[in-house]
C-alpha positions as CSV (number, residue, x, y, z in Angstrom):
1,M,-43.3,50.8,7.6
2,S,-43.9,51.2,11.3
3,R,-41.0,51.8,13.7
4,W,-41.4,48.4,15.4
5,R,-41.2,46.6,12.1
6,I,-38.0,48.5,11.2
7,A,-36.6,47.6,14.6
8,A,-37.5,43.9,14.2
9,A,-36.0,43.7,10.7
10,G,-32.8,45.3,12.1
11,L,-32.6,42.8,14.9
12,L,-33.1,39.9,12.5
13,L,-30.3,41.1,10.2
14,L,-28.0,41.5,13.3
15,A,-28.8,38.0,14.4
16,V,-28.0,36.5,11.0
17,A,-24.7,38.5,10.9
18,C,-23.7,37.2,14.3
19,K,-24.5,33.6,13.4
20,K,-22.3,33.8,10.3
21,A,-19.5,35.3,12.4
22,E,-19.7,32.4,14.9
23,Q,-19.3,29.7,12.2
24,P,-15.6,28.7,11.7
25,Q,-14.2,29.2,8.3
26,Q,-13.3,25.8,6.8
27,A,-9.7,25.6,5.7
28,A,-9.1,24.5,2.1
29,A,-7.7,21.0,1.7
30,P,-3.9,21.2,1.1
31,A,-3.0,20.5,-2.5
32,G,-1.0,17.3,-3.0
33,P,0.6,15.7,-6.0
34,A,-1.7,14.9,-8.8
35,P,-2.5,11.1,-8.9
36,G,-0.2,9.2,-11.2
37,T,2.6,11.8,-11.3
38,P,6.1,10.8,-10.2
39,E,5.7,12.9,-7.1
40,W,2.5,11.1,-6.2
41,K,4.1,7.7,-6.8
42,I,7.0,8.6,-4.5
43,Q,4.7,9.7,-1.7
44,N,2.5,6.7,-2.2
45,A,5.5,4.3,-2.2
46,M,6.9,5.8,1.0
47,S,3.6,5.0,2.8
48,A,4.4,1.3,2.6
49,A,7.1,1.2,5.3
50,P,8.0,3.0,8.6
51,A,9.4,6.5,7.9
52,A,12.8,5.6,9.1
53,I,13.1,3.1,6.3
54,A,11.0,4.8,3.5
55,S,12.8,8.2,3.9
56,G,16.1,6.8,2.6
57,A,14.8,4.1,0.2
58,T,15.2,4.1,-3.6
59,V,11.8,4.5,-5.2
60,L,11.1,2.6,-8.5
61,D,8.1,2.5,-10.7
62,W,6.4,-0.7,-11.8
63,P,7.8,-1.9,-15.2
64,A,5.4,-2.0,-18.1
65,S,6.1,-5.8,-18.7
66,D,8.0,-8.7,-17.2
67,T,10.9,-8.0,-19.4
68,A,11.1,-4.2,-18.9
69,H,13.2,-2.5,-16.3
70,P,11.6,-0.4,-13.6
71,A,12.2,3.3,-13.9
72,Q,13.9,5.0,-11.0
73,L,11.8,7.8,-9.5
74,R,14.2,8.6,-6.7
75,A,17.6,7.5,-5.6
76,G,18.1,6.1,-2.1
77,T,20.8,5.5,0.4
78,N,19.8,2.7,2.8
79,G,19.5,-0.4,0.6
80,W,15.7,-0.5,0.7
81,T,13.5,-0.2,-2.4
82,C,9.9,1.0,-2.5
83,F,7.3,0.6,-5.2
84,P,4.0,2.6,-5.5
85,D,0.6,1.1,-5.7
86,M,0.4,-1.9,-8.0
87,P,-1.8,-0.9,-10.9
88,N,-3.4,-4.4,-11.6
89,T,-5.0,-4.9,-8.1
90,P,-8.2,-3.4,-6.6
91,S,-6.5,-2.1,-3.5
92,N,-3.8,0.5,-2.7
93,D,-0.8,-1.7,-2.1
94,P,2.6,0.0,-2.2
95,M,5.6,-2.0,-0.9
96,C,9.1,-1.6,0.4
97,L,11.7,-4.4,0.0
98,D,15.1,-5.1,1.4
99,Q,17.9,-6.6,-0.8
100,Q,16.8,-10.2,-0.3
101,W,13.3,-9.3,-1.3
102,M,14.6,-7.6,-4.4
103,A,16.3,-10.8,-5.3
104,W,13.0,-12.6,-4.7
105,A,11.2,-10.1,-7.0
106,Q,13.8,-10.6,-9.7
107,G,13.2,-14.3,-9.6
108,Y,9.5,-13.8,-9.6
109,M,9.5,-11.4,-12.6
110,S,11.7,-13.8,-14.6
111,H,9.7,-16.9,-13.6
112,K,12.8,-18.4,-12.0
113,P,13.5,-19.6,-8.5
114,P,14.7,-16.5,-6.6
115,N,18.3,-16.4,-5.4
116,V,17.5,-15.6,-1.7
117,T,20.5,-16.2,0.5
118,A,19.3,-14.9,3.8
119,V,16.1,-14.0,5.7
120,G,14.5,-11.0,3.9
121,Y,11.8,-8.5,4.9
122,S,9.3,-6.4,3.1
123,Y,6.7,-3.9,4.3
124,M,3.1,-3.4,3.0
125,L,1.6,-1.1,5.7
126,M,-1.2,-0.1,3.4
127,G,-2.3,-3.7,2.9
128,S,-2.6,-5.7,-0.3
129,S,-4.9,-7.9,-2.4
130,E,-4.1,-11.1,-4.2
131,A,-5.9,-13.2,-6.8
132,S,-4.8,-16.5,-5.3
133,N,-3.0,-17.8,-2.2
134,T,-1.8,-20.8,-4.0
135,D,-0.9,-19.7,-7.6
136,P,1.7,-16.9,-7.7
137,Y,0.9,-16.0,-11.3
138,K,-2.9,-15.8,-11.1
139,M,-3.7,-12.2,-12.0
140,R,-7.4,-12.3,-11.3
141,P,-9.7,-14.5,-9.1
142,D,-11.7,-17.2,-10.8
143,S,-15.3,-16.4,-11.7
144,G,-17.4,-16.1,-8.5
145,Q,-14.3,-15.9,-6.3
146,Q,-13.2,-12.8,-4.3
147,W,-9.8,-11.1,-4.0
148,I,-7.9,-12.0,-0.9
149,V,-7.5,-8.8,1.0
150,D,-4.8,-8.5,3.6
151,G,-4.5,-5.6,6.1
152,P,-1.1,-4.0,7.0
153,H,1.6,-6.6,7.1
154,L,5.2,-7.5,7.1
155,M,6.5,-10.2,4.7
156,V,9.4,-12.5,5.5
157,V,11.2,-14.7,2.9
158,Y,13.7,-17.5,3.6
159,P,16.3,-19.2,1.6
160,R,15.0,-22.3,-0.2
161,A,17.1,-24.5,2.0
162,Q,15.1,-23.3,5.0
163,A,11.7,-23.7,3.3
164,A,10.8,-26.6,5.6
165,M,10.5,-24.2,8.4
166,L,7.3,-22.9,7.0
167,N,5.5,-26.2,7.1
168,S,4.1,-25.7,10.6
169,L,2.4,-22.4,9.6
170,P,-1.1,-22.3,8.1
171,D,-1.4,-21.5,4.4
172,T,-4.6,-19.5,4.5
173,P,-5.2,-16.1,6.2
174,G,-7.5,-15.8,9.2
175,G,-7.2,-15.7,12.9
176,G,-4.9,-12.7,12.9
177,G,-1.6,-14.7,12.9
178,P,1.1,-15.3,10.4
179,Y,0.5,-17.6,7.5
180,V,2.3,-18.7,4.4
181,M,1.4,-17.4,1.0
182,W,2.1,-19.6,-2.1
183,K,3.3,-22.5,0.1
184,G,5.1,-25.2,-1.9
185,T,6.3,-22.9,-4.6
186,P,9.7,-21.2,-5.0
187,Y,7.9,-17.9,-4.0
188,A,6.6,-19.0,-0.6
189,H,6.8,-16.4,2.1
190,V,5.4,-15.6,5.5
191,M,2.7,-12.9,5.9
192,V,2.8,-11.3,9.3
193,P,-0.2,-9.0,10.1
194,V,0.8,-5.8,11.9
195,G,-1.3,-2.9,13.3
196,G,-1.6,0.6,12.0
197,G,-1.1,2.0,8.6
198,G,-2.2,5.5,7.8
199,A,-3.9,7.3,4.9
200,A,-1.9,7.5,1.7
201,P,-2.5,8.7,-1.8
202,G,-4.8,6.2,-3.5
203,G,-5.8,4.7,-0.2
204,E,-9.3,3.8,-1.3
205,M,-10.2,0.7,-3.2
206,K,-9.7,1.1,-6.9
207,G,-12.2,0.3,-9.6
208,M,-11.2,-2.7,-11.7
């Protein structure tokens, strides 16, 4: 091999080496909790509310049936309760509830009017999806109908004695403003869209 060919080959190898050296090394993705584990569920549940609330909240798992009790995944100190992603919906929808909303949830799970005695608040900063805006117990949309998908929102519940206050609000989503879900039922509440919401475990749409 002639000297100029040897020199050209050497320059080529040097150029390839320099090119590799210029390319930044991609950092490995940090390992997180395995999906479905208690650690994953706690992290996912905490994504539903502002950190100041979620950090001190009790975290419960969803019960296996309407008559079962939810398992505690973490004890809390501030009176709020967070749940991870609901398994029977297509979206990632954890939630954090105050004590009035927990009373609402107990009524809903037992198919009884909830014993709400004051205004209550619940956060769903990852959004949610519902099968119906009128039937609280519809688990899936009718054939040909789509899931109702809401972005990040705050939910407000009122005592039944103040239910008439909700009559002036629309009962369908749209327009970016508050609306009433399940109006005319004991489980009516106000949905208030809010901005933001970050990535969370299970943030993608789930297969159904």
